[in-house]
N, C-alpha and C positions, 0 to 999 in steps of 0.2 A: 415611514417607509425607508428601507435601507437603500443607500446609494448604489447604483449599478457600478460594478467593478470593471466594466468595459464601456467604450463609446464607439459608435460606428458612424461613418460618414461616407457618402458616395462622391467620387471624383471621376466623372465620365463613366467609363466601363470598369472602373477599379473601385474596390471597397477598401477604406482605411479602417482597420480595427485597432483601437488603442486600449492598452491596459490602463485602468484608471484607479489605481490605489497608490499614488505617489508617496503618501506618508509612510507606507510600509514597503517602499521600493518595489511596488508591484509584485510582492511575494505571491506565489502561486498557491492559493488555498483552493479548497474544493468548489467553493462558490464561483470564483473566477474561472476555474477550469471548466465548469459546467456551462457558464455563460459563453465562453469561447466556443465550446462544442455546439451549443444551440445556434450561435450565429453562423458558424461554418455549415451546419446542416441546412440552414435556410438559404445558403448561397447556391444558385444555379449557375454552373460554369458556362452555360450557353450564353447567358446575359452578363455574367461577371467572371471573366476568364482569369483575373488576377486579384489576389487579396494581399494587402500590405499590413503587417502586424508591427506595432511599435509600442513603447511605453510612455506614459506621461511622467514628467519630472526628470530626475537624474538617474533613472534606472530603466532598462528594458524589462528585466525581471530578475530579482536578486535571489531566487531560489524557492524552495518549498516552504510549507507552513510549519515553521519550527515551534510555534506555540502549540499547535495541535500535537506535534511530536512530543513536546515536553509534558503534555497532559496524558500521554500514553494512548492517544486516540488514532495514531497512524498505524495502519495495519493493512490487511488484505483489501478491504473496501477502498481505502485511500489510494492504494496502488492501482486498483482496478479503474478508478476514476481518472487517475493521471494517465494510464495507458490508453484509455478511451480518447483522451485529448491528443496524444501522440498519433493515434490511428486517424483521427479526424483531420489532422494536418497533413500527414504523409500520404494518406490514401485519397485525399480530395481531388476531384477532377480539375479544380482550378489550380493555377500556380500560386504558391504561397511564398511571399518574400518577407523576411525579417529585416526591419530597419533598427539596428542596435544602437540605442542611445544609452550611454553610460554603462552600467553594470549588466552583464548577462552571466550570472553565477548559478551553479547547481542546475536546478530544473530549468532556469532561464537559458542556460547554455544548451540544454536538451531541446528546448523549443526552437532555438536557432538551427540545430542540426536536423530536426525533423522537417524544417522548411526546405523549399526547393533551392533557395539561394538567399544570400544576406548582403545587405549594405551596412556599413558601420560608421558611426561618428568617429572622428579622429581621436577622441578621448575615451572611446569604448574600451572596456576590459571584459575578458571572458575567462572563466575558471570553473573547473570541476571540483568544487569545494566539499563534496560529500564526505570525503575521508576525514575532514577536520572535525566532524561530529560522529565519526564511527559508522558511516554508511557507505554503501557501494554506489557509484554513479548509475543512474537509472534513466527512464524515459527514452530507451532505445539508444543510449550513448554508445554502448558496446557494438551496436549494429552500424550506426551511422558514421561514427568518428573514424574507424579504420578505413572505411570506403573513401573518405575524403583525404586523410592525411597519411595513410599507410599504418601498418600494424605497430611498428616501432615507435613512431611519433605518438600514436594513440595511447600506447602504454604509459608514456611519460605524462601526457595530459590527464589521463584517467587516474593514475596512481599518485602523482605528486601534488596535483591540485593547485599548482602555482598559476597566477593570472598571466595571460598573454594580452598584449595590446592589439589595437586594430591593425597596425602594420604587420605584426607577426601573423595574425589571423589571416590576413590577405596573402602573405608569403606562402603559407602552408595550404591555402586553398579553401579556407572556411568562409572567407569574406570575398565578395565579388568586387566591391568598390568602396573606397573610403571617402567620406564627405566631411566638410566642416559641420560642426554640430548644428548650427542654425540653418543649414541647408539640407540636412539629412532627409527629412520627410519630403521636402519638395523635389529633391533630386531622385529619391527612390520612387516617388509617384510619377515623375516624368518618365523614368525607365519603364515602370509598370504600365503606364498608358501606351507607350510605344509597343511593348510586348503584347498588350491586349488587342492590338490591331493585326497581329499575326493570325493565321487560320486557327480557329478555336478547336476544331476537331484534331488538328495536328498536335497542338499543345496537349490535349487530353490523352490522345493515344500514345504519344511519345513519352509522357510522364508515366503512363501505365507500364510501358515496356521497360523503362529504366527502373521502376519500382520492383518489377518482377525479375530483373536481371540476376540477382544473387542465386536464384534457384534454377536458372535456365542454362541449358547447353547451347552451343552455337546453332544446332538444328532447331531447338525450341525458339530461339530468337529469330532465326530466318523465317520460320513459320509465322511467328507473331508479327513480324514486320510485313510479311506478305498479306496477312489478314487485315492489318491496319491500313495498308496501302490500298487494298481493294475497297475498303470502306471509304477512304478518302477520294478514290476515283469517282464514287457515286455522289459526292457532295456538290451542291450548287456553288459553293465557294471555290472549289477546284475548277469547275467549268468556267466560272466567270473570270478567274485569274488567268487561266490558260488562254481564253479568248482575248483578253486584254493584251497579253504578251504577244500573241500572234498578230493582232491588229496593229500593235506598235511596230512590229518588224515589217509589216506591209507598207506602213506609211513612210 
């Protein structure tokens, strides 16, 4: 029986999803991509509001399946599966956090960008290396990267393909926090567990609004916020938190 290319463990209200092909630097083949999608599709954000993704070994994910490419097997179906993975991450109701250990190259960088935020080990490296083998950056990189770093910086990262370290990634907004390598997962999980205690409907609706922002006018956004707020007004979580605040002020 083939070894699973992913491992999943629960930490309170948070799921840790680990890429488990360290001998291949967690290269993103179609089997791993489909395993990740299946895991994410099984996650109910009501019970698991945050998912942390990381890699085993010395890489988060070193890119796509170059052996498949060398055999001439990478084409429309391959890209369809990769894009399904990007959608599963970006459109998920749960918050997805990447914990970047070591290398996040090519498609691995794309997974980081598709996530909602990223923590990085101090020795992490990120690079859009697609051009080195005559390919265009994919997996939504042209969509996500300019939104984070601006158009001019995105062009340099997309076209030159030179690695950036964790400090630079944090400076330009790709990484939220830098951790010592041995503390990366524990510190990311600690943050994720704190985040998971925030109102879950708020996280879901706010992420949905932010995802839709590129196609929205101000009027669209105001309407969307109003609809989301009305939904929040009706939640038990809102009523309980409001009562607790009022009771505290009375005491």
